[in-house]
N, C-alpha and C positions, 0 to 999 in steps of 0.2 A: 802732036809733039808736047812734051811735058816744058813748062817754064821752070827753071830753078834759079834762084838767087841764094849766093854764099856772101853771108855779110861778114867784114873783118877787115882791119887794118893792112893786111898783107902781110900779117906773121906766117911763120912756117906751118902752123897748125891748120891756118885758114887755106894755105897754098895747098896742103895735104886734104882738105875737106873738098876742095874744087876738083883734084885728081881722083878722089875717092867717088865723087857724084858721077863724073865721067867714066871711070873704068866700070862702076856698078852698072851703069846704065846699057854700055855698050855689052858687058855680060849678059844681060837680060834682053838686049835686043830693042831697046827702047830709044827713041829720038828724043834729045834732050837739047835745051837751049841754056845753057849755063852761063849766067853773068855773075861778077864778082863786083860786089859793092863795098868800098872803101871810104865811102865819104862819111865822116862820123855823125852828121845831121841825119842822113838817110838811114843809118844803122839803129838810132835811137827811135826816129821815127817810125821804123818797123817793129819795134818793141824788144828788139836785142839787148837783153841784159848782160851776156856774157858771149864772147866770139870763140870759135866762128858759130853764125848762126846760118840757119838754112830754111829756106822758104820754097815749098813746090805750089806752082799753080795760084801764087799770091797766098799762100796760108803758111804762117811761120810753124815750123814743126819741129825746130832743134834750136837749142841755144847752149853754149860752152862745150868746148873739148870736141873731139871727134865723135861722130854718131856711131852707134852699135850698127854692123854692118847690116844683121836681119832687119833692122828698122827702117834703115835707108832703102833697101831693098822694097820692103812693104809701102813707104811713101812714095817710091817711084811707080810702082805698079797700079797704085790707088787712082 
């Protein structure tokens, strides 16, 4: 199972990123545990400079805006 954290204050883009991760994982048949991180201190400690940020298995892979769908697939498969 992949562990995915989506970092953001709860804005519409951050919610869309969570949905995008879940939908992509479902389409790929990958089990994911998606956690939404909204605490500003935790977001900063993760190194996220712009939200939404996405970490897969503890590694920050994206920061700022919605990710490219193909890159998201690659991160989840990785």
